[in-house]
C-alpha atoms as a printed R data frame, in Angstrom:
    type eleno elety resid chain resno       x       y       z
1   ATOM     1    CA   UNK     A     1  -3.285   4.318  50.732
2   ATOM     2    CA   UNK     A     2  -2.414   1.841  47.987
3   ATOM     3    CA   UNK     A     3   0.269   2.996  45.611
4   ATOM     4    CA   UNK     A     4  -0.858   3.424  41.910
5   ATOM     5    CA   UNK     A     5  -0.511   0.217  39.936
6   ATOM     6    CA   UNK     A     6   2.059   0.314  37.087
7   ATOM     7    CA   UNK     A     7   2.092  -2.070  34.177
8   ATOM     8    CA   UNK     A     8   5.170  -2.607  31.937
9   ATOM     9    CA   UNK     A     9   3.720  -3.500  28.573
10  ATOM    10    CA   UNK     A    10   7.022  -3.373  26.580
11  ATOM    11    CA   UNK     A    11   7.147  -7.036  26.133
12  ATOM    12    CA   UNK     A    12   3.437  -7.537  25.072
13  ATOM    13    CA   UNK     A    13   2.836  -8.455  21.478
14  ATOM    14    CA   UNK     A    14  -0.378  -8.829  19.686
15  ATOM    15    CA   UNK     A    15  -3.339  -6.861  18.327
16  ATOM    16    CA   UNK     A    16  -6.282  -5.238  19.975
17  ATOM    17    CA   UNK     A    17  -5.513  -6.378  23.408
18  ATOM    18    CA   UNK     A    18  -6.855  -4.609  26.653
19  ATOM    19    CA   UNK     A    19  -5.805  -4.659  30.248
20  ATOM    20    CA   UNK     A    20  -8.630  -4.195  32.828
21  ATOM    21    CA   UNK     A    21  -7.925  -3.286  36.523
22  ATOM    22    CA   UNK     A    22 -10.647  -3.946  39.012
23  ATOM    23    CA   UNK     A    23 -10.528  -2.183  42.212
24  ATOM    24    CA   UNK     A    24 -12.139  -4.212  45.174
25  ATOM    25    CA   UNK     A    25 -13.447  -1.987  47.953
26  ATOM    26    CA   UNK     A    26 -12.578  -2.954  51.425
27  ATOM    27    CA   UNK     A    27 -10.212  -5.457  50.032
28  ATOM    28    CA   UNK     A    28  -6.746  -6.310  51.331
29  ATOM    29    CA   UNK     A    29  -4.414  -3.332  50.443
30  ATOM    30    CA   UNK     A    30  -1.397  -5.675  50.303
31  ATOM    31    CA   UNK     A    31  -2.991  -8.343  47.938
32  ATOM    32    CA   UNK     A    32  -3.149  -7.977  44.291
33  ATOM    33    CA   UNK     A    33  -4.793 -10.397  41.967
34  ATOM    34    CA   UNK     A    34  -4.287 -10.476  38.094
35  ATOM    35    CA   UNK     A    35  -6.121 -12.728  35.987
36  ATOM    36    CA   UNK     A    36  -4.517 -14.433  33.051
37  ATOM    37    CA   UNK     A    37  -5.181 -13.040  29.633
38  ATOM    38    CA   UNK     A    38  -6.887 -15.616  27.351
39  ATOM    39    CA   UNK     A    39  -4.531 -16.625  24.581
40  ATOM    40    CA   UNK     A    40  -7.233 -15.953  21.844
41  ATOM    41    CA   UNK     A    41  -6.945 -12.288  22.562
42  ATOM    42    CA   UNK     A    42  -3.704 -12.505  20.718
43  ATOM    43    CA   UNK     A    43  -4.730 -14.793  17.951
44  ATOM    44    CA   UNK     A    44  -4.618 -13.385  14.319
45  ATOM    45    CA   UNK     A    45  -7.886 -13.878  12.637
46  ATOM    46    CA   UNK     A    46  -7.897 -15.904   9.357
47  ATOM    47    CA   UNK     A    47  -9.794 -15.491   6.067
48  ATOM    48    CA   UNK     A    48 -12.654 -17.751   5.581
49  ATOM    49    CA   UNK     A    49 -11.291 -19.033   2.286
50  ATOM    50    CA   UNK     A    50  -8.518 -21.580   3.113
51  ATOM    51    CA   UNK     A    51  -6.714 -20.751  -0.115
52  ATOM    52    CA   UNK     A    52  -6.399 -17.147   0.606
53  ATOM    53    CA   UNK     A    53  -3.862 -15.241   2.464
54  ATOM    54    CA   UNK     A    54  -4.600 -12.559   4.953
55  ATOM    55    CA   UNK     A    55  -3.407  -9.060   3.971
56  ATOM    56    CA   UNK     A    56  -1.181  -7.509   6.590
57  ATOM    57    CA   UNK     A    57  -0.154  -3.794   6.703
58  ATOM    58    CA   UNK     A    58   2.785  -2.718   8.628
59  ATOM    59    CA   UNK     A    59   3.687   0.904   9.309
60  ATOM    60    CA   UNK     A    60   7.134   1.540  10.736
61  ATOM    61    CA   UNK     A    61   7.227  -2.177  11.859
62  ATOM    62    CA   UNK     A    62   3.766  -1.906  13.474
63  ATOM    63    CA   UNK     A    63   1.272  -4.533  12.313
64  ATOM    64    CA   UNK     A    64  -2.137  -2.777  11.615
65  ATOM    65    CA   UNK     A    65  -5.146  -4.506  13.229
66  ATOM    66    CA   UNK     A    66  -8.395  -5.308  11.343
67  ATOM    67    CA   UNK     A    67 -11.724  -3.935  12.501
68  ATOM    68    CA   UNK     A    68 -13.556  -6.846  10.993
69  ATOM    69    CA   UNK     A    69 -13.983 -10.318  12.366
70  ATOM    70    CA   UNK     A    70 -12.604 -11.643   9.030
71  ATOM    71    CA   UNK     A    71  -9.494  -9.653   7.764
72  ATOM    72    CA   UNK     A    72  -9.025  -8.692   4.129
73  ATOM    73    CA   UNK     A    73  -7.514 -11.485   2.182
74  ATOM    74    CA   UNK     A    74  -5.753 -11.989  -1.075
75  ATOM    75    CA   UNK     A    75  -5.912 -15.108  -3.552
76  ATOM    76    CA   UNK     A    76  -3.625 -15.691  -6.398
77  ATOM    77    CA   UNK     A    77  -5.424 -16.561  -9.579
78  ATOM    78    CA   UNK     A    78  -3.212 -17.534 -12.683
79  ATOM    79    CA   UNK     A    79  -5.993 -16.416 -15.010
80  ATOM    80    CA   UNK     A    80  -5.591 -12.909 -13.774
81  ATOM    81    CA   UNK     A    81  -1.824 -12.752 -14.054
82  ATOM    82    CA   UNK     A    82  -0.148 -11.417 -17.227
83  ATOM    83    CA   UNK     A    83   1.584 -13.903 -19.305
84  ATOM    84    CA   UNK     A    84   4.097 -13.306 -21.946
85  ATOM    85    CA   UNK     A    85   3.663 -16.206 -24.263
86  ATOM    86    CA   UNK     A    86   6.211 -15.661 -26.941
87  ATOM    87    CA   UNK     A    87   8.031 -12.948 -28.865
88  ATOM    88    CA   UNK     A    88   9.760 -12.486 -32.179
89  ATOM    89    CA   UNK     A    89  12.296 -12.029 -33.429
90  ATOM    90    CA   UNK     A    90  14.659 -13.597 -30.977
91  ATOM    91    CA   UNK     A    91  17.642 -11.313 -31.898
92  ATOM    92    CA   UNK     A    92  17.092  -7.526 -31.682
93  ATOM    93    CA   UNK     A    93  19.006  -4.289 -32.180
94  ATOM    94    CA   UNK     A    94  18.114  -0.755 -30.996
95  ATOM    95    CA   UNK     A    95  14.966   0.534 -32.754
96  ATOM    96    CA   UNK     A    96  14.140  -3.133 -33.729
97  ATOM    97    CA   UNK     A    97  10.324  -3.842 -33.770
98  ATOM    98    CA   UNK     A    98   9.593  -6.709 -31.360
99  ATOM    99    CA   UNK     A    99   6.398  -8.542 -31.626
100 ATOM   100    CA   UNK     A   100   4.799  -9.879 -28.328
101 ATOM   101    CA   UNK     A   101   2.051 -12.492 -27.758
102 ATOM   102    CA   UNK     A   102   0.525 -11.839 -24.426
103 ATOM   103    CA   UNK     A   103  -2.366 -13.558 -22.444
104 ATOM   104    CA   UNK     A   104  -4.514 -12.674 -19.346
105 ATOM   105    CA   UNK     A   105  -4.426  -8.984 -20.069
106 ATOM   106    CA   UNK     A   106  -7.504  -6.652 -19.809
107 ATOM   107    CA   UNK     A   107  -9.321  -6.152 -22.081
108 ATOM   108    CA   UNK     A   108  -9.798  -9.897 -22.894
109 ATOM   109    CA   UNK     A   109 -11.333  -9.215 -26.312
110 ATOM   110    CA   UNK     A   110 -11.132  -6.737 -29.209
111 ATOM   111    CA   UNK     A   111 -14.774  -5.429 -28.823
112 ATOM   112    CA   UNK     A   112 -13.534  -1.968 -28.454
113 ATOM   113    CA   UNK     A   113 -11.042   0.231 -30.552
114 ATOM   114    CA   UNK     A   114  -9.734   2.051 -27.482
115 ATOM   115    CA   UNK     A   115  -6.011   1.233 -27.120
116 ATOM   116    CA   UNK     A   116  -5.353   3.368 -23.898
117 ATOM   117    CA   UNK     A   117  -4.995   0.155 -21.975
118 ATOM   118    CA   UNK     A   118  -1.611  -0.240 -23.660
119 ATOM   119    CA   UNK     A   119  -0.287   2.527 -21.390
120 ATOM   120    CA   UNK     A   120  -0.841   0.178 -18.436
121 ATOM   121    CA   UNK     A   121   1.797  -2.125 -19.752
122 ATOM   122    CA   UNK     A   122   5.514  -2.023 -19.428
123 ATOM   123    CA   UNK     A   123   8.110  -4.298 -21.226
124 ATOM   124    CA   UNK     A   124  11.537  -4.507 -19.918
125 ATOM   125    CA   UNK     A   125  14.671  -6.348 -21.497
126 ATOM   126    CA   UNK     A   126  16.981  -7.699 -18.786
127 ATOM   127    CA   UNK     A   127  17.742  -6.129 -15.532
128 ATOM   128    CA   UNK     A   128  19.782  -3.146 -16.687
129 ATOM   129    CA   UNK     A   129  16.817  -0.756 -17.421
130 ATOM   130    CA   UNK     A   130  16.461  -1.421 -21.055
131 ATOM   131    CA   UNK     A   131  12.948  -1.434 -22.374
132 ATOM   132    CA   UNK     A   132  10.661  -1.899 -25.377
133 ATOM   133    CA   UNK     A   133   8.446   1.089 -25.537
134 ATOM   134    CA   UNK     A   134   5.754   2.499 -27.782
135 ATOM   135    CA   UNK     A   135   3.406  -0.391 -27.596
136 ATOM   136    CA   UNK     A   136   1.109  -0.478 -30.522
137 ATOM   137    CA   UNK     A   137  -0.917  -2.343 -33.181
138 ATOM   138    CA   UNK     A   138  -2.811  -4.628 -30.918
139 ATOM   139    CA   UNK     A   139  -4.629  -7.497 -32.681
140 ATOM   140    CA   UNK     A   140  -6.613 -10.203 -30.763
141 ATOM   141    CA   UNK     A   141  -6.026 -13.787 -31.767
142 ATOM   142    CA   UNK     A   142  -9.362 -15.517 -30.659
143 ATOM   143    CA   UNK     A   143  -8.053 -19.077 -31.475
144 ATOM   144    CA   UNK     A   144  -5.191 -18.842 -29.003
145 ATOM   145    CA   UNK     A   145  -6.666 -16.265 -26.611
146 ATOM   146    CA   UNK     A   146  -3.787 -13.936 -26.878
147 ATOM   147    CA   UNK     A   147  -2.995 -10.276 -27.876
148 ATOM   148    CA   UNK     A   148  -0.354  -9.587 -30.380
149 ATOM   149    CA   UNK     A   149   1.372  -6.276 -29.809
150 ATOM   150    CA   UNK     A   150   4.570  -4.530 -31.212
151 ATOM   151    CA   UNK     A   151   7.076  -2.432 -29.472
152 ATOM   152    CA   UNK     A   152  10.273  -0.493 -30.336
153 ATOM   153    CA   UNK     A   153  13.523  -1.770 -28.752
154 ATOM   154    CA   UNK     A   154  15.414   0.899 -26.793
155 ATOM   155    CA   UNK     A   155  19.236   1.094 -26.133
156 ATOM   156    CA   UNK     A   156  20.426  -1.560 -23.833
157 ATOM   157    CA   UNK     A   157  23.214  -3.890 -22.917
158 ATOM   158    CA   UNK     A   158  24.354  -6.569 -25.463
159 ATOM   159    CA   UNK     A   159  23.860 -10.206 -24.646
160 ATOM   160    CA   UNK     A   160  20.971 -12.591 -23.911
161 ATOM   161    CA   UNK     A   161  18.203 -11.245 -21.582
162 ATOM   162    CA   UNK     A   162  14.923 -12.192 -20.266
163 ATOM   163    CA   UNK     A   163  12.077 -10.140 -21.397
164 ATOM   164    CA   UNK     A   164   9.336  -9.247 -18.758
165 ATOM   165    CA   UNK     A   165   5.903  -7.943 -18.900
166 ATOM   166    CA   UNK     A   166   4.356  -5.702 -16.159
167 ATOM   167    CA   UNK     A   167   0.800  -4.529 -15.921
168 ATOM   168    CA   UNK     A   168   0.074  -1.533 -13.515
169 ATOM   169    CA   UNK     A   169  -3.365  -3.143 -12.943
170 ATOM   170    CA   UNK     A   170  -2.710  -6.798 -12.874
171 ATOM   171    CA   UNK     A   171   0.997  -7.044 -11.760
172 ATOM   172    CA   UNK     A   172   3.978  -8.793 -13.232
173 ATOM   173    CA   UNK     A   173   4.248 -11.793 -15.338
174 ATOM   174    CA   UNK     A   174   6.042 -14.899 -14.174
175 ATOM   175    CA   UNK     A   175   9.759 -14.025 -14.381
176 ATOM   176    CA   UNK     A   176  10.625 -17.771 -14.372
177 ATOM   177    CA   UNK     A   177   8.673 -18.254 -17.709
178 ATOM   178    CA   UNK     A   178  10.061 -15.031 -19.228
179 ATOM   179    CA   UNK     A   179  11.171 -15.679 -22.905
180 ATOM   180    CA   UNK     A   180  14.773 -14.811 -23.874
181 ATOM   181    CA   UNK     A   181  15.971 -12.302 -26.525
182 ATOM   182    CA   UNK     A   182  19.496 -11.612 -27.690
183 ATOM   183    CA   UNK     A   183  20.443  -8.073 -27.857
184 ATOM   184    CA   UNK     A   184  23.019  -7.244 -30.504
185 ATOM   185    CA   UNK     A   185  25.025  -4.000 -30.299
186 ATOM   186    CA   UNK     A   186  24.986  -1.508 -33.067
187 ATOM   187    CA   UNK     A   187  28.482   0.028 -34.057
188 ATOM   188    CA   UNK     A   188  28.105   3.426 -35.423
189 ATOM   189    CA   UNK     A   189  31.774   4.184 -35.867
190 ATOM   190    CA   UNK     A   190  35.395   3.156 -34.952
191 ATOM   191    CA   UNK     A   191  38.508   5.292 -34.325
192 ATOM   192    CA   UNK     A   192  41.209   5.312 -35.504
193 ATOM   193    CA   UNK     A   193  40.423   3.856 -38.947
194 ATOM   194    CA   UNK     A   194  44.130   3.063 -39.709
195 ATOM   195    CA   UNK     A   195  46.517   1.121 -37.400
196 ATOM   196    CA   UNK     A   196  49.403  -1.392 -37.419
197 ATOM   197    CA   UNK     A   197  48.940  -5.067 -37.974
198 ATOM   198    CA   UNK     A   198  50.252  -5.665 -34.301
199 ATOM   199    CA   UNK     A   199  47.195  -3.809 -32.895
200 ATOM   200    CA   UNK     A   200  47.565  -1.311 -30.236
201 ATOM   201    CA   UNK     A   201  45.189   1.237 -31.936
């Protein structure tokens, strides 16, 4: 009798591969023949659009395969990416009203009075967690194709920071083009109020 054939697949990499073992009756029990696996069995399918990138999903490091001959693809379109065009004023304090001019945001016009889409937006000042909340008062500037919004500056770190805009639906605006704002601290009190000329208080 011929012992059971054992295959070590630990070094095999790829997707949707399949090994077939053919038993030849009345063959030579001491001879085993394995055909080479064609390289295209391991080839990753590409999107039909040459400008698109294939979407890959990994779970615990394992690359998921696509059941379709053409995998799902993703293409970057600048017109669909939020853009923070400008802001004013350039110097703010806590509770200051900051006016933003943003483009490429859904909705693209002011045909509806529904402002619930503002809840989809998030404005951050710097990388220390400061934000500009309570987005309100949207107005559409048809001459520049931008929305003008206002928000309230929350407590944050003093200094010059980049202001970033993120849409839950459309993603994050280009950080490299983020406008800068200077955050001035607000002094509420000092203690003690009396001290020596030499300092040390």
